[in-house]
C-alpha positions in Angstrom: -89.2 28.6 -10.2 -88.5 26.2 -13.3 -85.0 26.7 -13.2 -84.4 25.6 -9.5 -86.4 22.8 -10.4 -84.5 21.7 -13.3 -81.1 22.2 -11.2 -82.8 20.5 -8.5 -83.7 17.5 -10.3 -80.1 17.6 -11.9 -78.4 17.6 -8.6 -81.0 14.8 -7.6 -79.7 12.5 -10.3 -75.7 13.3 -9.6 -76.5 13.5 -5.9 -78.2 9.8 -6.2 -74.6 8.5 -7.7 -72.6 10.4 -5.5 -74.5 9.3 -2.2 -75.1 5.8 -3.1 -71.6 5.5 -4.6 -69.6 7.1 -1.6 -72.0 5.6 0.8 -70.8 2.4 -0.5 -67.5 3.6 -0.7 -68.1 5.1 2.6 -68.4 1.6 4.3 -64.8 0.9 3.5 -64.2 2.9 6.6 -65.4 0.2 8.7 -63.3 -2.2 6.9 -60.2 -0.2 7.6 -60.6 0.6 10.9 -61.7 -3.2 11.4 -58.9 -4.6 9.5 -56.1 -2.3 8.9 -53.6 -0.7 11.5 -53.9 3.1 12.3 -50.4 3.1 11.0 -52.1 2.0 7.4 -54.9 4.5 8.0 -52.3 7.4 8.5 -50.6 6.2 5.5 -53.7 6.2 3.4 -54.3 9.5 4.9 -51.2 11.2 3.6 -50.8 9.3 0.2 -54.4 10.5 -0.7 -53.8 13.9 0.4 -50.8 14.0 -1.9 -53.1 12.5 -4.9 -55.6 15.2 -4.3 -53.0 17.7 -4.7 -51.7 16.4 -7.7 -54.6 15.9 -9.4 -55.2 19.3 -9.6 -51.8 19.7 -11.4 -52.8 16.7 -13.8 -56.1 18.4 -14.8 -55.1 22.2 -14.3 -58.7 23.7 -14.7 -59.5 22.2 -18.2 -62.9 20.7 -17.0 -64.2 24.4 -16.4 -62.3 25.7 -19.7 -64.1 23.0 -21.5 -67.6 24.2 -20.3 -66.8 27.6 -20.7 -65.5 27.4 -24.3 -68.2 24.8 -25.3 -71.3 27.2 -24.3 -70.1 31.0 -24.4 -67.3 31.2 -27.1 -69.2 30.5 -30.4 -66.8 27.7 -31.0 -67.7 24.3 -32.2 -68.0 21.9 -29.4 -66.7 19.0 -31.0 -63.7 20.7 -31.7 -63.5 22.2 -28.2 -63.7 18.4 -26.7 -61.3 17.1 -29.2 -58.6 19.6 -28.3 -59.0 19.7 -24.4 -59.1 15.9 -24.4 -55.9 15.7 -26.7 -54.1 18.3 -24.7 -55.1 16.4 -21.3 -53.9 13.1 -22.9 -50.7 14.3 -23.6 -50.0 16.4 -20.6 -51.0 13.0 -18.3 -49.0 10.9 -20.1 -45.7 13.4 -19.5 -46.6 14.3 -16.0 -47.2 10.6 -15.1 -44.0 9.5 -16.6 -42.0 12.0 -14.3 -43.8 11.0 -11.6 -43.2 7.4 -12.1 -39.4 7.6 -12.7 -39.0 10.4 -9.5 -40.9 7.8 -7.3 -38.0 6.4 -5.4 -37.2 10.5 -4.4 -40.7 11.2 -3.3 -40.9 8.0 -1.4 -37.5 9.0 0.6 -39.1 12.5 0.9 -42.4 11.1 2.6 -40.6 9.0 4.8 -41.5 5.8 2.9 -38.1 4.1 2.4 -38.1 1.1 0.4 -41.9 1.7 -0.9 -41.4 3.7 -4.3 -44.1 1.4 -5.8 -46.5 3.1 -3.8 -45.8 6.3 -5.8 -45.6 4.6 -9.1 -49.2 3.2 -8.6 -50.0 6.7 -7.6 -48.8 8.2 -11.1 -50.7 5.5 -12.8 -53.7 6.5 -10.9 -53.5 10.1 -11.5 -53.2 9.7 -15.1 -56.2 7.6 -15.6 -58.0 10.3 -13.4 -56.5 12.9 -15.9 -57.8 11.2 -19.0 -61.4 10.5 -17.8 -61.8 14.2 -16.8 -63.0 15.7 -20.1 -65.1 12.5 -20.8 -67.0 13.0 -17.7 -67.4 16.7 -18.1 -69.0 16.3 -21.6 -71.6 13.7 -20.3 -72.5 16.8 -17.7 -72.5 19.1 -20.8 -74.9 16.7 -22.6 -77.2 16.3 -19.7 -76.4 12.5 -19.7 -76.9 12.4 -16.0 -77.9 8.9 -15.6 -74.8 8.2 -17.7 -72.6 9.9 -15.8 -74.2 8.7 -12.5 -74.0 4.8 -13.6 -70.1 5.2 -14.6 -69.4 6.7 -11.3 -71.6 3.9 -9.4 -69.6 1.3 -11.4 -66.1 2.9 -10.6 -66.8 2.8 -6.9 -68.4 -0.6 -6.7 -65.3 -1.8 -8.6 -63.0 0.0 -6.1 -65.0 -1.4 -3.1 -65.1 -5.2 -4.6 -61.4 -5.0 -5.0 -60.8 -4.0 -1.4 -62.8 -6.6 0.1 -61.1 -9.0 -1.9 -57.7 -8.0 -1.1 -58.5 -6.9 2.7 -60.9 -9.7 3.6 -61.7 -12.4 1.2 -58.1 -13.7 0.5 -56.8 -13.1 3.9 -60.0 -15.7 5.2 -59.3 -17.9 2.2 -55.5 -18.3 3.6 -56.3 -18.6 7.2 -59.0 -21.5 6.3 -56.5 -23.3 4.0 -58.8 -22.5 1.0 -55.5 -21.2 -0.8 -51.9 -21.1 0.0 -50.1 -18.6 1.7 -48.4 -16.2 -0.9 -51.1 -16.8 -3.4 -50.5 -14.8 -6.6 -48.0 -13.0 -4.7 -50.3 -11.8 -2.0 -48.5 -10.4 1.0 -50.1 -10.1 4.4 -47.8 -7.4 5.6 -49.4 -5.0 2.9 -52.3 -2.6 4.0 -52.3 1.0 2.1 -50.8 -0.9 -0.8 -54.0 -2.9 -1.5 -56.2 0.4 -1.1 -54.1 1.9 -3.9 -54.0 -1.1 -6.0 -57.9 -1.4 -5.5 -58.5 2.1 -6.5 -56.1 1.8 -9.6 -57.6 -1.4 -11.0 -61.2 0.3 -10.4 -60.3 3.3 -12.4 -58.2 1.5 -15.5 -61.4 -0.7 -16.1 -63.8 2.1 -16.7 -61.8 4.1 -19.1 -62.8 2.4 -22.2 -66.4 2.5 -21.2 -66.5 6.2 -20.2 -64.8 7.2 -23.3 -67.2 5.5 -25.7 -70.3 6.8 -23.8 -69.0 10.6 -24.2 -67.8 9.7 -27.8 -64.5 9.1 -29.0 -62.4 12.1 -29.8 -60.0 13.0 -32.5 -56.5 13.7 -31.6 -56.2 17.6 -32.3 -54.0 20.5 -31.0 -55.2 23.7 -32.7 -53.4 26.6 -31.4 -56.3 28.8 -32.2 -58.2 26.8 -29.5 -55.9 25.5 -27.1 -54.1 28.9 -26.3 -57.2 30.6 -25.2 -58.4 27.6 -23.2 -55.0 27.7 -21.7 -55.0 31.1 -20.8 -58.5 30.7 -19.2 -57.7 27.6 -17.2 -53.9 29.1 -16.2 -55.4 31.0 -13.3 -57.8 27.9 -12.2 -54.9 25.8 -12.0 -53.5 27.9 -9.4 -56.8 28.4 -7.9 -57.0 24.6 -7.8 -53.9 24.2 -6.1 -54.6 26.8 -3.3 -58.0 25.2 -3.0 -56.8 21.7 -2.5 -54.0 22.9 0.1 -57.0 24.3 1.8 -58.5 20.9 1.8 -55.9 18.5 2.0 -53.1 20.2 3.5 -53.9 19.5 7.3 -54.4 15.8 6.6 -51.1 16.0 4.7 -48.9 17.7 7.3 -50.9 16.8 10.3 -48.2 13.8 11.3 -45.2 16.0 10.5 -46.4 18.8 12.7 -47.6 17.0 15.4 -45.3 16.4 18.5 -44.3 12.8 19.2 -46.1 11.4 22.0 -48.8 14.4 22.1 -51.5 11.8 22.1 -50.8 9.0 24.9 -50.4 5.4 23.2 -50.2 6.9 19.4 -47.4 7.7 17.2 -47.9 10.8 14.9 -48.8 8.6 12.0 -51.3 6.5 13.9 -52.7 10.0 15.2 -53.0 11.1 11.6 -55.1 7.9 10.8 -57.7 8.9 13.7 -57.6 12.4 12.4 -58.1 11.1 8.8 -61.1 8.7 9.8 -63.2 11.1 11.5 -62.5 13.4 8.4 -64.4 10.8 6.6 -67.4 11.5 8.7 -67.8 14.8 7.2 -68.2 13.3 3.7 -71.8 13.8 3.4 -71.8 17.4 3.4 -69.0 16.9 1.0 -71.2 14.6 -1.1 -74.3 17.3 -1.1 -71.6 19.9 -2.7 -70.1 17.5 -4.9 -73.8 16.5 -6.6 -74.6 20.3 -6.5 -71.3 21.5 -8.4 -72.0 18.6 -11.0 -75.2 19.8 -11.9 -74.8 23.4 -11.3 -71.5 24.5 -13.0 -72.9 23.6 -16.7 -76.2 25.2 -15.7 -74.6 28.4 -14.3 -73.0 28.6 -17.7 -75.7 27.8 -19.8 -77.7 30.6 -18.1 -75.1 33.3 -17.9 -76.4 35.1 -21.0 -79.7 35.4 -19.4 -80.3 39.0 -18.0 -82.2 37.4 -15.1 -79.4 35.4 -14.0 -78.3 37.3 -10.9 -81.7 36.9 -9.4 -81.4 33.1 -10.4 -77.9 32.6 -9.0 -79.0 34.4 -5.8 -82.2 32.0 -5.2 -79.9 29.1 -6.0 -77.1 30.2 -3.2 -80.2 30.9 -0.8 -81.7 27.2 -1.2 -78.1 25.4 -1.4 -77.9 27.1 2.3 -81.1 26.2 3.9 -80.5 22.7 2.6 -77.1 22.0 3.9 -77.7 23.7 7.2 -80.3 21.1 7.8 -78.1 18.4 6.8 -75.2 19.9 9.2 -77.3 20.0 12.2 -78.8 16.2 11.4 -75.3 14.8 11.0 -73.6 16.8 14.0 -76.6 15.7 16.7 -76.6 12.3 15.8 -72.8 11.6 15.8 -72.8 9.9 19.1 -74.3 6.9 16.9 -73.0 7.7 13.4 -69.1 7.8 15.0 -69.0 4.3 16.5 -71.2 2.7 13.7 -68.4 3.5 10.9 -65.4 3.9 13.2 -65.0 0.1 14.3 -61.9 0.0 16.8 -61.4 1.9 20.1 -59.5 5.2 19.8 -61.1 6.8 16.9 -64.1 8.3 18.7 -61.8 11.2 20.5 -61.7 13.0 17.3 -65.4 13.1 16.8 -65.8 16.5 18.3 -64.1 18.2 14.9 -66.7 16.6 13.1 -69.0 19.8 13.1 -66.5 22.0 12.6 -65.7 20.3 9.3 -69.2 20.2 8.4 -69.3 23.8 8.7 -66.0 24.1 6.5 -67.2 21.8 3.8 -70.6 23.9 3.6 -68.6 27.3 3.1 -66.7 25.5 0.6 -69.9 25.2 -1.2 -71.0 28.7 -0.7 -67.8 29.6 -2.1 -68.3 27.4 -5.1 -71.5 29.5 -5.6 -70.0 32.6 -5.2 -67.2 32.1 -7.6 -69.5 31.9 -10.7 -69.0 35.4 -11.3 -65.2 35.4 -12.0 -65.9 32.1 -14.3 -68.5 34.0 -16.4 -67.1 37.4 -16.5 -63.6 35.6 -17.5 -62.0 37.2 -14.4 -60.4 33.8 -13.3 -57.3 35.6 -12.3 -59.1 36.6 -9.3 -59.6 33.1 -8.3 -55.7 32.4 -7.8 -55.4 35.5 -5.5 -58.5 34.3 -3.2 -57.6 30.8 -3.1 -53.8 31.5 -2.5 -54.9 33.6 0.5 -57.1 30.8 1.6 -54.3 28.2 1.2 -51.8 30.7 3.4 -54.3 31.6 6.1 -54.9 27.6 6.2 -51.1 26.7 6.3 -50.7 29.6 9.0 -53.3 28.0 11.5 -52.0 24.5 10.6 -48.4 25.7 11.6 -49.6 27.5 14.7 -52.4 25.3 16.2 -51.7 21.9 15.7 -48.7 21.3 18.1 -51.0 23.3 20.5 -54.5 21.9 19.8 -53.9 18.7 17.9 -57.1 17.6 16.1 -58.9 20.8 17.0 -56.3 23.2 15.4 -56.1 21.1 12.4 -59.8 21.0 11.9 -59.9 25.1 12.4 -57.7 25.2 9.1 -60.7 23.7 7.2 -62.8 26.4 8.7 -60.7 29.4 8.6 -59.7 29.2 5.0 -63.1 28.6 3.6 -64.5 31.6 5.5 -61.8 33.8 4.7 -62.4 32.8 0.8 -66.0 33.3 1.0 -65.8 36.9 2.4 -63.2 37.9 -0.5 -65.1 36.2 -3.1 -68.3 38.0 -2.0 -66.5 41.4 -1.7 -65.1 41.6 -5.1 -67.8 39.6 -6.7 -70.4 42.5 -5.8 -67.9 44.9 -7.3 -67.6 43.1 -10.8 -70.8 41.1 -11.2 -73.5 42.2 -8.5 -75.7 39.2 -7.3 -78.7 40.0 -4.9 -78.0 37.7 -2.5 -80.0 37.3 0.7 -77.1 38.1 2.6 -78.2 38.7 6.0 -80.8 35.7 6.2 -77.9 33.5 5.0 -75.4 34.5 7.6 -78.1 34.1 10.3 -78.8 30.8 9.1 -75.2 29.7 9.0 -74.3 30.8 12.5 -77.6 29.8 13.9 -77.2 26.1 12.5 -73.5 25.8 13.5 -74.4 26.6 17.2 -77.3 24.2 16.9 -74.7 21.8 15.7 -72.5 22.0 18.8 -75.4 22.2 21.2 -76.9 18.9 19.8 -73.4 17.3 19.9 -72.6 18.0 23.5 -76.2 17.5 24.7 -76.8 14.5 27.0 -79.7 13.8 29.5 -78.1 10.4 30.9 -80.7 8.6 29.2 -79.8 7.4 25.4 -83.7 7.4 24.3 -84.3 10.9 25.8 -81.0 12.1 24.4 -81.5 11.1 21.0 -85.1 12.5 21.0 -83.9 15.9 22.2 -80.9 16.1 20.0 -83.1 15.2 16.9 -85.7 18.1 18.1 -83.3 20.5 17.4 -83.7 19.5 13.7 -87.2 20.4 13.7 -86.6 23.4 15.8 -84.3 24.7 12.9 -86.6 23.6 10.5 -89.5 25.5 12.5 -87.5 28.9 11.9 -86.9 28.3 8.5 -90.4 27.8 7.8 -91.5 31.3 9.9 -88.8 33.2 8.1 -89.5 31.3 4.7 -93.0 30.3 4.6 -94.0 33.1 1.6 -91.2 31.7 -0.6 -91.6 27.8 0.2 -95.4 28.2 -0.4 -94.6 29.9 -4.1 -92.3 27.0 -4.6 -94.3 24.2 -3.3 -97.8 25.5 -5.4 -96.0 25.9 -8.5 -94.0 22.4 -8.1 -97.7 21.0 -7.6 -99.0 22.4 -10.8 -100.0 20.4 -13.5 -97.9 20.3 -16.1 
């Protein structure tokens, strides 16, 4: 149990930074839905989907390669750090330059005529993200969880601060004649522009500090180190591209596939804003998965040489599913008050019904991350490409077929469908190449039961708000009771060992 405790404690630290930071960042949805137009929210949804896609190209799987070659290849970790950071720095500057110069063409292609500056800023933002990737990975590898968490929280606080200054403070000062209209070139007609600028300033300001905390690097490009790392990471690049397609393609394509006047009173871009805002409500599940990934990736690699590691990986998977299914139910049954709390203007709540589907999709993404350890530690990363490519094709097919018919519902099904097929494929191939004794039957049972309870709780209404609230949340206790009945022996062992004096 000690390994699970160590992983849980590391996840808690990463989770604290992710949940605290993202919760602060999540409050921006209140600001955006209250102060910006649905069209601005639509632009925000589409441009950040593109940034998420391009971020994979800028980092091309080098974080995972860094973990692999720093822990399991008998190489000097310092040399691995120097070479991987030097390679990413060089490539990100080249790619950023191409994107910066090609911004006018991209603006026309994305239907943002005369707004090429949005994509120039995106190029700078992507460059900053890429050159921070390896230093952040090194902090995780060195178990500097608190330093990592501090940097992430600082970044988010800066981002939120700049957003509040641009979107609320300066307009307030102008409207009350504290400063003149046009102060420092301020433009009242900008919305998504200030979201991008805030993000850009926040990321740029933390670069020197993160580099210093991770340890300064020497510029080296040694082919004997770079070539095998590149060979290892190349399939991860394609996996990442397919994976981010699965995660972001619905938000990127939604406004272009939705027929005009599908939703009365909303343009396609405004409907994309409603969809994107509701997508954000599933962020709590994504936060847990991200925190788990931060802690688990270096943990899995360090434990890969242990003969009992398959049993450990199975225990981690089971514990992950139990925790996340409880979280999914807790969010779903409380959407009736969580939604209006964050979506401040009328019209956004009509997309709330897709949130349980998105939560389940993100949960399956976390399951896939657990399953994918087999090809990472056996250097069979080529399988990652094919599995994720199939998931991406499934996602695109569902979006293309169902968004014009079912709108929000069709787009959300693409998230669920692609991660489900990826989990099935990854499990099937993984058990052939690297058998892990997962509790498959129990895990599937808890996933299906939790999904059904989530939707039952979402639609459950008794007329009385208080009675509805109590009955909805009693479903969480019901599910936890079922877990206790089926898992009490394991849970007693865990709590007993956790209470023993060290």
